[in-house]
TORTILO-416904 format. One record per atom (N, C-alpha, C): x, y, z; residue in one letter; atom name. Coordinates in steps of 0.2 Angstrom, whole numbers, padded with zeros to 4 digits, m for minus. Layout:
BEGIN
      xx      yy      zz   aa   at
       X       Y       Z    A   CA
...
REM end
This chain:
BEGIN
      xx      yy      zz   aa   at
    0004   m0006    0000    M    N
    0000    0000    0000    M   CA
    0004    0006    0000    M    C
    0003    0011   m0004    N    N
    0007    0017   m0005    N   CA
    0004    0023   m0001    N    C
    0008    0027    0002    A    N
    0006    0033    0006    A   CA
    0002    0038    0001    A    C
    0005    0039   m0005    I    N
    0003    0043   m0010    I   CA
    0003    0040   m0016    I    C
   m0003    0040   m0019    L    N
   m0004    0037   m0026    L   CA
   m0008    0041   m0030    L    C
   m0006    0042   m0036    T    N
   m0009    0047   m0041    T   CA
   m0010    0043   m0048    T    C
   m0015    0044   m0051    H    N
   m0015    0041   m0058    H   CA
   m0018    0047   m0063    H    C
   m0014    0049   m0067    N    N
   m0015    0054   m0072    N   CA
   m0018    0061   m0069    N    C
   m0016    0062   m0063    L    N
   m0018    0068   m0059    L   CA
   m0017    0075   m0063    L    C
   m0022    0078   m0065    T    N
   m0021    0084   m0069    T   CA
   m0025    0090   m0066    T    C
   m0022    0096   m0067    K    N
   m0025    0102   m0065    K   CA
   m0023    0108   m0070    K    C
   m0029    0110   m0073    N    N
   m0029    0116   m0078    N   CA
   m0031    0122   m0075    N    C
   m0028    0128   m0076    F    N
   m0031    0134   m0075    F   CA
   m0032    0138   m0082    F    C
   m0038    0137   m0084    G    N
   m0040    0139   m0091    G   CA
   m0036    0135   m0096    G    C
   m0032    0138   m0100    D    N
   m0028    0135   m0105    D   CA
   m0021    0132   m0103    D    C
   m0020    0134   m0096    I    N
   m0013    0132   m0094    I   CA
   m0014    0125   m0090    I    C
   m0009    0121   m0092    H    N
   m0009    0114   m0089    H   CA
   m0004    0115   m0083    H    C
   m0006    0116   m0077    A    N
   m0001    0117   m0072    A   CA
    0002    0110   m0070    A    C
   m0003    0105   m0070    V    N
    0000    0098   m0068    V   CA
   m0004    0094   m0074    V    C
    0000    0090   m0077    N    N
   m0003    0086   m0083    N   CA
   m0001    0078   m0082    N    C
   m0006    0075   m0081    K    N
   m0006    0067   m0080    K   CA
    0000    0065   m0076    K    C
    0000    0067   m0070    L    N
    0005    0065   m0065    L   CA
    0003    0058   m0062    L    C
    0008    0054   m0062    N    N
    0008    0047   m0059    N   CA
    0013    0046   m0054    N    C
    0011    0045   m0048    L    N
    0016    0045   m0042    L   CA
    0014    0038   m0038    L    C
    0019    0035   m0036    K    N
    0018    0029   m0031    K   CA
    0023    0030   m0026    K    C
    0021    0033   m0020    I    N
    0026    0034   m0015    I   CA
    0025    0030   m0009    I    C
    0029    0025   m0007    P    N
    0028    0020   m0001    P   CA
    0028    0024    0005    P    C
    0025    0021    0010    Y    N
    0025    0023    0017    Y   CA
    0032    0023    0020    Y    C
    0034    0028    0024    G    N
    0040    0029    0027    G   CA
    0046    0031    0023    G    C
    0044    0034    0017    K    N
    0049    0036    0012    K   CA
    0049    0044    0012    K    C
    0055    0047    0010    T    N
    0055    0054    0009    T   CA
    0056    0056    0002    T    C
    0051    0059   m0001    Y    N
    0050    0060   m0008    Y   CA
    0052    0068   m0009    Y    C
    0056    0069   m0014    G    N
    0057    0076   m0016    G   CA
    0055    0078   m0023    G    C
    0051    0083   m0023    L    N
    0048    0085   m0030    L   CA
    0052    0092   m0032    L    C
    0056    0091   m0037    L    N
    0060    0097   m0039    L   CA
    0058    0099   m0046    L    C
    0060    0105   m0047    G    N
    0058    0108   m0054    G   CA
    0058    0116   m0054    G    C
    0059    0119   m0059    P    N
    0059    0126   m0060    P   CA
    0053    0130   m0057    P    C
    0053    0136   m0056    N    N
    0048    0140   m0054    N   CA
    0042    0139   m0059    N    C
    0036    0138   m0056    G    N
    0030    0137   m0061    G   CA
    0030    0130   m0064    G    C
    0034    0126   m0062    A    N
    0033    0119   m0065    A   CA
    0027    0115   m0063    A    C
    0024    0117   m0057    G    N
    0018    0113   m0055    G   CA
    0019    0110   m0048    G    C
    0025    0111   m0044    K    N
    0026    0108   m0038    K   CA
    0021    0110   m0033    K    C
    0020    0116   m0032    T    N
    0015    0119   m0027    T   CA
    0008    0117   m0028    T    C
    0006    0117   m0035    T    N
   m0001    0115   m0037    T   CA
   m0002    0107   m0035    T    C
    0003    0103   m0036    T    N
    0003    0096   m0034    T   CA
    0002    0095   m0027    T    C
    0006    0099   m0023    V    N
    0005    0098   m0015    V   CA
   m0002    0100   m0013    V    C
   m0004    0106   m0016    R    N
   m0011    0108   m0014    R   CA
   m0017    0104   m0016    R    C
   m0016    0100   m0022    M    N
   m0021    0095   m0023    M   CA
   m0021    0089   m0019    M    C
   m0015    0087   m0017    L    N
   m0014    0081   m0013    L   CA
   m0016    0083   m0006    L    C
   m0017    0089   m0004    N    N
   m0019    0091    0003    N   CA
   m0026    0093    0003    N    C
   m0030    0092   m0003    A    N
   m0037    0093   m0004    A   CA
   m0038    0100   m0003    A    C
   m0034    0105   m0005    I    N
   m0035    0112   m0004    I   CA
   m0038    0115   m0010    I    C
   m0035    0112   m0016    I    N
   m0038    0114   m0022    I   CA
   m0041    0108   m0026    I    C
   m0046    0109   m0030    S    N
   m0049    0103   m0034    S   CA
   m0044    0101   m0040    S    C
   m0045    0095   m0041    K    N
   m0041    0092   m0047    K   CA
   m0046    0094   m0054    K    C
   m0043    0094   m0059    T    N
   m0047    0094   m0066    T   CA
   m0049    0087   m0068    T    C
   m0044    0082   m0067    S    N
   m0046    0075   m0069    S   CA
   m0040    0071   m0066    S    C
   m0041    0064   m0067    G    N
   m0037    0059   m0064    G   CA
   m0039    0058   m0057    G    C
   m0035    0054   m0054    T    N
   m0037    0051   m0047    T   CA
   m0031    0052   m0042    T    C
   m0032    0052   m0036    A    N
   m0026    0052   m0031    A   CA
   m0029    0050   m0024    A    C
   m0025    0047   m0021    S    N
   m0026    0045   m0014    S   CA
   m0020    0047   m0009    S    C
   m0022    0049   m0003    V    N
   m0016    0050    0002    V   CA
   m0018    0047    0008    V    C
   m0014    0042    0010    G    N
   m0015    0038    0016    G   CA
   m0021    0033    0015    G    C
   m0022    0032    0009    G    N
   m0028    0027    0007    G   CA
   m0034    0031    0006    G    C
   m0034    0037    0007    Y    N
   m0041    0041    0006    Y   CA
   m0041    0045    0000    Y    C
   m0046    0045   m0003    D    N
   m0047    0048   m0010    D   CA
   m0047    0056   m0008    D    C
   m0044    0060   m0012    I    N
   m0043    0067   m0010    I   CA
   m0049    0071   m0012    I    C
   m0054    0068   m0015    V    N
   m0060    0071   m0016    V   CA
   m0066    0069   m0012    V    C
   m0067    0062   m0012    A    N
   m0073    0059   m0008    A   CA
   m0071    0059   m0001    A    C
   m0065    0059    0001    E    N
   m0063    0058    0008    E   CA
   m0058    0064    0010    E    C
   m0059    0070    0008    S    N
   m0055    0075    0009    S   CA
   m0054    0077    0016    S    C
   m0059    0077    0020    E    N
   m0058    0078    0027    E   CA
   m0053    0073    0031    E    C
   m0054    0067    0029    K    N
   m0049    0062    0032    K   CA
   m0042    0063    0029    K    C
   m0041    0065    0023    V    N
   m0035    0067    0021    V   CA
   m0031    0073    0025    V    C
   m0035    0078    0026    K    N
   m0033    0083    0030    K   CA
   m0031    0082    0037    K    C
   m0035    0077    0040    M    N
   m0034    0075    0047    M   CA
   m0027    0071    0048    M    C
   m0025    0068    0043    I    N
   m0019    0063    0043    I   CA
   m0012    0067    0041    I    C
   m0013    0073    0038    C    N
   m0008    0076    0034    C   CA
   m0006    0083    0038    C    C
    0001    0084    0038    G    N
    0003    0090    0041    G   CA
    0006    0094    0034    G    C
    0005    0100    0034    F    N
    0006    0104    0028    F   CA
    0010    0111    0030    F    C
    0016    0112    0027    L    N
    0019    0118    0028    L   CA
    0019    0121    0021    L    C
    0015    0126    0019    P    N
    0015    0129    0013    P   CA
    0021    0134    0012    P    C
    0023    0135    0005    E    N
    0028    0140    0004    E   CA
    0028    0147    0007    E    C
    0022    0149    0007    S    N
    0021    0156    0010    S   CA
    0015    0155    0015    S    C
    0017    0152    0021    P    N
    0012    0151    0026    P   CA
    0009    0157    0029    P    C
    0002    0157    0031    G    N
   m0001    0162    0034    G   CA
   m0002    0161    0041    G    C
   m0001    0167    0045    I    N
   m0002    0166    0052    I   CA
   m0006    0172    0055    I    C
   m0008    0172    0061    Y    N
   m0012    0177    0064    Y   CA
   m0008    0181    0068    Y    C
   m0006    0187    0065    S    N
   m0001    0191    0068    S   CA
   m0002    0194    0075    S    C
   m0009    0194    0077    K    N
   m0011    0197    0083    K   CA
   m0012    0191    0088    K    C
   m0010    0185    0087    L    N
   m0010    0180    0092    L   CA
   m0002    0179    0094    L    C
   m0002    0176    0100    T    N
    0005    0174    0102    T   CA
    0006    0167    0099    T    C
    0013    0165    0099    A    N
    0014    0158    0096    A   CA
    0010    0153    0100    A    C
    0010    0153    0106    R    N
    0006    0148    0110    R   CA
   m0002    0148    0108    R    C
   m0004    0154    0107    E    N
   m0012    0155    0105    E   CA
   m0013    0152    0098    E    C
   m0008    0153    0094    F    N
   m0009    0151    0087    F   CA
   m0008    0144    0087    F    C
   m0004    0141    0090    L    N
   m0003    0133    0090    L   CA
   m0009    0130    0094    L    C
   m0012    0133    0099    E    N
   m0018    0130    0102    E   CA
   m0023    0130    0097    E    C
   m0024    0136    0093    F    N
   m0029    0136    0088    F   CA
   m0029    0130    0083    F    C
   m0022    0129    0081    I    N
   m0021    0124    0076    I   CA
   m0023    0117    0079    I    C
   m0021    0116    0085    G    N
   m0022    0110    0088    G   CA
   m0029    0108    0089    G    C
   m0033    0114    0090    E    N
   m0041    0113    0091    E   CA
   m0044    0111    0084    E    C
   m0041    0114    0079    L    N
   m0044    0112    0072    L   CA
   m0043    0104    0071    L    C
   m0039    0101    0074    Y    N
   m0038    0094    0073    Y   CA
   m0041    0090    0079    Y    C
   m0045    0094    0083    Y    N
   m0049    0090    0088    Y   CA
   m0045    0087    0093    Y    C
   m0039    0089    0095    L    N
   m0034    0086    0099    L   CA
   m0036    0088    0106    L    C
   m0036    0084    0111    P    N
   m0038    0086    0118    P   CA
   m0033    0091    0121    P    C
   m0036    0095    0125    R    N
   m0032    0101    0127    R   CA
   m0025    0099    0131    R    C
   m0025    0094    0135    D    N
   m0019    0092    0138    D   CA
   m0014    0090    0133    D    C
   m0016    0086    0128    V    N
   m0011    0084    0122    V   CA
   m0009    0090    0119    V    C
   m0013    0095    0117    I    N
   m0011    0101    0114    I   CA
   m0005    0105    0118    I    C
   m0007    0106    0124    S    N
   m0002    0109    0129    S   CA
    0005    0106    0129    S    C
    0005    0099    0130    T    N
    0011    0095    0130    T   CA
    0015    0096    0123    T    C
    0011    0095    0118    R    N
    0015    0095    0111    R   CA
    0018    0102    0110    R    C
    0014    0107    0112    I    N
    0016    0114    0111    I   CA
    0023    0115    0115    I    C
    0023    0113    0121    D    N
    0029    0114    0125    D   CA
    0035    0110    0122    D    C
    0034    0104    0119    E    N
    0039    0100    0116    E   CA
    0041    0103    0110    E    C
    0037    0106    0106    L    N
    0039    0109    0099    L   CA
    0042    0116    0100    L    C
    0040    0120    0105    L    N
    0043    0126    0107    L   CA
    0051    0125    0109    L    C
    0052    0119    0113    E    N
    0058    0118    0115    E   CA
    0063    0115    0109    E    C
    0060    0111    0105    L    N
    0063    0108    0099    L   CA
    0066    0114    0094    L    C
    0061    0119    0093    F    N
    0063    0124    0089    F   CA
    0066    0131    0092    F    C
    0068    0130    0098    N    N
    0071    0135    0102    N   CA
    0067    0142    0102    N    C
    0061    0141    0104    L    N
    0056    0147    0104    L   CA
    0054    0148    0111    L    C
    0057    0144    0116    E    N
    0055    0145    0123    E   CA
    0057    0152    0125    E    C
    0052    0155    0129    G    N
    0053    0162    0131    G   CA
    0050    0167    0127    G    C
    0048    0165    0121    R    N
    0045    0170    0116    R   CA
    0038    0168    0115    R    C
    0036    0162    0118    E    N
    0029    0159    0116    E   CA
    0023    0164    0117    E    C
    0024    0169    0122    N    N
    0019    0173    0124    N   CA
    0019    0180    0120    N    C
    0024    0181    0116    D    N
    0025    0187    0112    D   CA
    0020    0186    0106    D    C
    0018    0192    0104    L    N
    0014    0192    0097    L   CA
    0018    0190    0091    L    C
    0015    0187    0087    L    N
    0018    0184    0081    L   CA
    0021    0190    0076    L    C
    0017    0196    0077    E    N
    0019    0201    0073    E   CA
    0026    0204    0074    E    C
    0029    0202    0080    G    N
    0035    0204    0082    G   CA
    0041    0199    0081    G    C
    0039    0194    0078    Y    N
    0044    0188    0076    Y   CA
    0047    0190    0070    Y    C
    0053    0187    0069    S    N
    0057    0188    0063    S   CA
    0054    0183    0058    S    C
    0056    0183    0052    R    N
    0054    0178    0046    R   CA
    0056    0171    0048    R    C
    0062    0171    0051    G    N
    0064    0164    0053    G   CA
    0060    0161    0058    G    C
    0059    0165    0063    M    N
    0055    0163    0069    M   CA
    0048    0161    0067    M    C
    0045    0165    0062    K    N
    0038    0163    0060    K   CA
    0038    0157    0056    K    C
    0044    0155    0052    Q    N
    0044    0149    0049    Q   CA
    0044    0143    0054    Q    C
    0048    0144    0059    K    N
    0048    0139    0065    K   CA
    0041    0138    0068    K    C
    0037    0143    0069    V    N
    0031    0142    0072    V   CA
    0026    0138    0067    V    C
    0027    0140    0060    C    N
    0023    0136    0055    C   CA
    0025    0129    0055    C    C
    0031    0127    0056    L    N
    0034    0120    0056    L   CA
    0030    0117    0062    L    C
    0030    0120    0068    C    N
    0027    0118    0074    C   CA
    0019    0116    0072    C    C
    0016    0121    0068    A    N
    0009    0120    0067    A   CA
    0008    0114    0062    A    C
    0013    0112    0058    A    N
    0013    0107    0053    A   CA
    0014    0100    0057    A    C
    0017    0100    0063    L    N
    0018    0094    0066    L   CA
    0014    0093    0072    L    C
    0010    0098    0074    I    N
    0007    0097    0081    I   CA
    0002    0091    0081    I    C
   m0001    0089    0076    Q    N
   m0006    0083    0077    Q   CA
   m0002    0077    0075    Q    C
    0004    0077    0075    D    N
    0008    0071    0074    D   CA
    0006    0067    0068    D    C
    0006    0070    0062    P    N
    0003    0068    0056    P   CA
    0007    0062    0053    P    C
    0003    0057    0049    E    N
    0006    0052    0046    E   CA
    0010    0054    0040    E    C
    0008    0059    0037    I    N
    0011    0061    0030    I   CA
    0012    0069    0031    I    C
    0018    0071    0030    I    N
    0020    0078    0031    I   CA
    0022    0081    0024    I    C
    0019    0086    0022    F    N
    0021    0090    0016    F   CA
    0024    0096    0018    F    C
    0030    0097    0015    L    N
    0034    0103    0016    L   CA
    0036    0106    0010    L    C
    0034    0112    0009    D    N
    0035    0116    0003    D   CA
    0041    0122    0005    D    C
    0047    0120    0003    E    N
    0053    0125    0005    E   CA
    0053    0125    0012    E    C
    0054    0120    0016    P    N
    0054    0120    0023    P   CA
    0060    0124    0027    P    C
    0066    0125    0023    T    N
    0071    0129    0026    T   CA
    0071    0136    0024    T    C
    0066    0138    0021    S    N
    0066    0145    0018    S   CA
    0066    0150    0024    S    C
    0070    0155    0024    N    N
    0070    0160    0029    N   CA
    0074    0158    0035    N    C
    0077    0152    0036    L    N
    0080    0150    0042    L   CA
    0088    0151    0041    L    C
    0091    0152    0047    D    N
    0098    0153    0047    D   CA
    0101    0146    0046    D    C
    0107    0145    0045    P    N
    0111    0139    0044    P   CA
    0110    0134    0049    P    C
    0110    0136    0056    A    N
    0109    0132    0061    A   CA
    0102    0129    0062    A    C
    0097    0133    0061    A    N
    0090    0131    0061    A   CA
    0089    0127    0055    A    C
    0091    0128    0049    A    N
    0090    0124    0043    A   CA
    0093    0117    0044    A    C
    0099    0117    0048    R    N
    0102    0110    0049    R   CA
    0098    0106    0054    R    C
    0095    0110    0059    M    N
    0090    0106    0064    M   CA
    0084    0103    0060    M    C
    0081    0107    0055    V    N
    0075    0105    0052    V   CA
    0077    0099    0047    V    C
    0083    0099    0044    K    N
    0085    0093    0040    K   CA
    0086    0087    0044    K    C
    0089    0088    0050    D    N
    0090    0082    0055    D   CA
    0083    0080    0057    D    C
    0078    0084    0058    L    N
    0072    0082    0061    L   CA
    0068    0078    0055    L    C
    0068    0081    0049    I    N
    0065    0077    0044    I   CA
    0068    0070    0043    I    C
    0075    0069    0044    S    N
    0078    0063    0043    S   CA
    0075    0058    0049    S    C
    0075    0061    0055    V    N
    0073    0057    0061    V   CA
    0065    0055    0060    V    C
    0061    0060    0057    L    N
    0054    0058    0057    L   CA
    0053    0052    0052    L    C
    0057    0052    0046    A    N
    0056    0047    0041    A   CA
    0059    0040    0043    A    C
    0065    0041    0047    K    N
    0069    0034    0048    K   CA
    0067    0031    0055    K    C
    0065    0035    0060    K    N
    0064    0033    0066    K   CA
    0057    0033    0068    K    C
    0053    0038    0066    A    N
    0046    0038    0067    A   CA
    0041    0036    0061    A    C
    0045    0033    0056    D    N
    0041    0030    0050    D   CA
    0036    0035    0047    D    C
    0038    0041    0047    K    N
    0033    0046    0043    K   CA
    0035    0046    0036    K    C
    0030    0048    0032    T    N
    0031    0049    0025    T   CA
    0031    0056    0024    T    C
    0037    0059    0021    V    N
    0038    0066    0020    V   CA
    0038    0067    0012    V    C
    0035    0072    0011    F    N
    0035    0075    0004    F   CA
    0037    0082    0004    F    C
    0043    0083    0000    I    N
    0046    0089    0000    I   CA
    0047    0093   m0006    I    C
    0045    0099   m0007    C    N
    0046    0103   m0013    C   CA
    0052    0108   m0011    C    C
    0057    0108   m0015    T    N
    0063    0112   m0013    T   CA
    0067    0114   m0020    T    C
    0070    0120   m0019    H    N
    0075    0122   m0025    H   CA
    0082    0120   m0022    H    C
    0083    0118   m0016    L    N
    0089    0117   m0014    L   CA
    0091    0109   m0015    L    C
    0095    0109   m0020    L    N
    0097    0102   m0023    L   CA
    0101    0098   m0018    L    C
    0106    0101   m0014    D    N
    0109    0098   m0009    D   CA
    0105    0095   m0004    D    C
    0100    0099   m0002    T    N
    0095    0096    0003    T   CA
    0091    0090    0001    T    C
    0089    0091   m0006    A    N
    0085    0085   m0009    A   CA
    0090    0079   m0009    A    C
    0096    0080   m0011    E    N
    0101    0074   m0012    E   CA
    0102    0071   m0005    E    C
    0103    0075    0000    E    N
    0104    0072    0007    E   CA
    0098    0069    0010    E    C
    0092    0071    0009    L    N
    0086    0069    0013    L   CA
    0082    0064    0009    L    C
    0082    0064    0003    C    N
    0076    0061   m0001    C   CA
    0078    0054   m0003    C    C
    0074    0049   m0002    D    N
    0075    0042   m0004    D   CA
    0073    0042   m0012    D    C
    0068    0046   m0014    I    N
    0066    0046   m0021    I   CA
    0065    0053   m0023    I    C
    0067    0055   m0029    I    N
    0067    0062   m0032    I   CA
    0063    0061   m0038    I    C
    0058    0066   m0039    G    N
    0055    0067   m0046    G   CA
    0056    0074   m0048    G    C
    0057    0075   m0054    I    N
    0059    0081   m0057    I   CA
    0053    0083   m0062    I    C
    0050    0088   m0061    I    N
    0044    0090   m0065    I   CA
    0045    0097   m0069    I    C
    0043    0097   m0075    I    N
    0044    0103   m0079    I   CA
    0038    0104   m0083    I    C
    0035    0110   m0083    D    N
    0029    0112   m0086    D   CA
    0023    0107   m0085    D    C
    0023    0105   m0078    G    N
    0017    0101   m0076    G   CA
    0018    0093   m0077    G    C
    0024    0091   m0081    E    N
    0024    0084   m0082    E   CA
    0031    0081   m0079    E    C
    0030    0076   m0076    L    N
    0035    0072   m0072    L   CA
    0040    0069   m0078    L    C
    0046    0072   m0078    Q    N
    0051    0070   m0083    Q   CA
    0056    0064   m0080    Q    C
    0058    0064   m0074    V    N
    0062    0059   m0072    V   CA
    0060    0057   m0065    V    C
    0062    0051   m0063    E    N
    0060    0049   m0056    E   CA
    0065    0043   m0054    E    C
    0068    0044   m0048    G    N
    0072    0038   m0046    G   CA
    0076    0041   m0039    G    C
    0081    0037   m0037    T    N
    0085    0039   m0031    T   CA
    0090    0044   m0034    T    C
    0092    0048   m0029    P    N
    0097    0053   m0032    P   CA
    0103    0050   m0036    P    C
    0105    0044   m0033    K    N
    0111    0041   m0036    K   CA
    0109    0039   m0043    K    C
    0103    0036   m0044    E    N
    0101    0033   m0051    E   CA
    0100    0039   m0056    E    C
    0098    0045   m0053    I    N
    0097    0050   m0058    I   CA
    0104    0053   m0060    I    C
    0108    0054   m0055    V    N
    0115    0056   m0057    V   CA
    0119    0051   m0062    V    C
    0118    0045   m0061    V    N
    0122    0040   m0065    V   CA
    0118    0040   m0072    V    C
    0112    0040   m0072    S    N
    0108    0039   m0079    S   CA
    0110    0045   m0083    S    C
    0111    0051   m0081    F    N
    0113    0057   m0085    F   CA
    0120    0058   m0085    F    C
    0124    0054   m0083    G    N
    0131    0055   m0083    G   CA
    0134    0061   m0080    G    C
    0131    0063   m0074    A    N
    0132    0069   m0071    A   CA
    0137    0068   m0065    A    C
    0140    0073   m0063    K    N
    0145    0073   m0057    K   CA
    0141    0073   m0051    K    C
    0135    0076   m0051    D    N
    0131    0077   m0045    D   CA
    0124    0078   m0047    D    C
    0119    0079   m0042    L    N
    0112    0080   m0043    L   CA
    0111    0087   m0046    L    C
    0115    0092   m0045    E    N
    0114    0098   m0048    E   CA
    0116    0098   m0055    E    C
    0121    0095   m0057    D    N
    0123    0094   m0064    D   CA
    0118    0090   m0068    D    C
    0115    0085   m0065    A    N
    0110    0081   m0068    A   CA
    0104    0086   m0069    A    C
    0102    0089   m0064    Y    N
    0096    0094   m0064    Y   CA
    0097    0099   m0070    Y    C
    0103    0102   m0070    L    N
    0104    0107   m0076    L   CA
    0103    0103   m0083    L    C
    0105    0097   m0083    K    N
    0105    0094   m0090    K   CA
    0097    0092   m0091    K    C
    0094    0090   m0086    I    N
    0087    0088   m0087    I   CA
    0082    0094   m0089    I    C
    0083    0100   m0085    T    N
    0079    0105   m0086    T   CA
    0081    0110   m0092    T    C
    0087    0109   m0094    G    N
    0090    0113   m0100    G   CA
    0092    0119   m0097    G    C
    0093    0120   m0091    A    N
    0095    0127   m0088    A   CA
    0103    0128   m0090    A    C
    0104    0134   m0091    S    N
    0111    0136   m0094    S   CA
    0116    0137   m0088    S    C
    0122    0135   m0089    H    N
    0127    0137   m0084    H   CA
    0129    0145   m0085    H    C
    0133    0147   m0080    I    N
    0134    0154   m0080    I   CA
    0138    0156   m0086    I    C
    0142    0152   m0089    D    N
    0146    0154   m0094    D   CA
    0142    0155   m0100    D    C
    0136    0151   m0101    D    N
    0132    0152   m0106    D   CA
    0128    0158   m0106    D    C
    0126    0160   m0099    L    N
    0122    0166   m0098    L   CA
    0126    0172   m0099    L    C
    0133    0172   m0099    L    N
    0137    0177   m0100    L   CA
    0140    0178   m0107    L    C
    0137    0173   m0112    S    N
    0140    0173   m0118    S   CA
    0138    0179   m0122    S    C
    0133    0183   m0120    W    N
    0131    0189   m0124    W   CA
    0136    0194   m0122    W    C
    0139    0194   m0116    R    N
    0144    0199   m0114    R   CA
    0150    0198   m0118    R    C
    0152    0191   m0119    N    N
    0158    0190   m0123    N   CA
    0157    0192   m0130    N    C
    0151    0191   m0133    G    N
    0149    0193   m0139    G   CA
    0150    0200   m0140    G    C
    0147    0204   m0136    N    N
    0148    0211   m0136    N   CA
    0155    0214   m0135    N    C
    0159    0210   m0131    S    N
    0166    0212   m0131    S   CA
    0170    0211   m0137    S    C
    0168    0205   m0141    N    N
    0171    0204   m0147    N   CA
    0169    0209   m0152    N    C
    0163    0211   m0152    N    N
    0160    0216   m0157    N   CA
    0164    0223   m0156    N    C
    0165    0224   m0149    R    N
    0168    0231   m0148    R   CA
    0176    0230   m0150    R    C
    0179    0224   m0149    K    N
    0186    0224   m0152    K   CA
    0186    0225   m0159    K    C
    0181    0222   m0163    I    N
    0181    0222   m0170    I   CA
    0180    0229   m0172    I    C
    0175    0233   m0169    E    N
    0174    0240   m0170    E   CA
    0180    0244   m0169    E    C
    0183    0243   m0164    S    N
    0189    0247   m0162    S   CA
    0194    0246   m0167    S    C
    0195    0240   m0170    K    N
    0200    0239   m0175    K   CA
    0198    0242   m0181    K    C
    0192    0243   m0183    K    N
    0189    0246   m0189    K   CA
    0191    0254   m0188    K    C
    0189    0256   m0182    Q    N
    0191    0263   m0181    Q   CA
    0198    0265   m0181    Q    C
    0202    0261   m0179    K    N
    0209    0262   m0179    K   CA
    0212    0262   m0186    K    C
    0210    0257   m0190    K    N
    0211    0257   m0197    K   CA
    0209    0263   m0201    K    C
    0203    0266   m0199    L    N
    0200    0272   m0202    L   CA
    0205    0278   m0201    L    C
    0207    0278   m0194    R    N
    0211    0284   m0192    R   CA
    0218    0284   m0196    R    C
    0221    0278   m0196    N    N
    0227    0277   m0200    N   CA
    0227    0279   m0207    N    C
    0221    0277   m0210    S    N
    0220    0278   m0217    S   CA
    0220    0286   m0218    S    C
    0216    0289   m0214    K    N
    0215    0297   m0214    K   CA
    0222    0300   m0213    K    C
    0226    0297   m0209    K    N
    0233    0301   m0208    K   CA
    0237    0300   m0214    K    C
    0237    0294   m0217    K    N
    0241    0293   m0223    K   CA
    0239    0298   m0229    K    C
    0232    0299   m0229    S    N
    0229    0303   m0235    S   CA
    0232    0310   m0234    S    C
    0233    0312   m0228    R    N
    0235    0319   m0226    R   CA
    0243    0320   m0229    R    C
REM end
């Protein structure tokens, strides 16, 4: 049985195919990384799998529940950190997390215990009673990670989980993801632009371009199959992205043109001197 299973999952926005016939089979206990350029369909995929937006066609199940017919059950077993999470700035961190816990119908004593554990884990102790409007971007990201984990979800969706975090906090989040997958048997679905993070954490990687899944496999399989030196090199080959040398080719071209023009002007000046 797969934690996440899709068959020809499609989402159109008018004439735009945001996600086109996506087929995924993600086993329980695995960490899956979905990579791709901006606008490739990563966030749209995650939002469909969390029953936040409707699909256009195809089927999908998360934790064995259909994302349409059993959308409430899907939401109850999933934790979701969106790329741009929303928080209530006039609440304290504790109040916000209590609110999230009550949305999942958790008992009050369980909510209180888990909030204390999460605040300690993310080094937010001593600030839990401050309004969120006074938090830095990194601290807000930590609170949103707490919110994604408070109901102890079976399946965790993280869209750019280390965004806005300093290196130490980002390292802690990476270690937490690894522990959740390997020791707590959680299924983790990550969307990220950080290829080193994906290579370190993910058991399986899928690369999506223009809404279509182009490549899927372990990081090592992808690197080997494209004759690349690392995942970044493979990603650049798959997506057709240019290296910096290619991006600066216009400058080299302009430089050569200026040299040619300069030679022409020099010849013209010399010919004028001779004519005098």
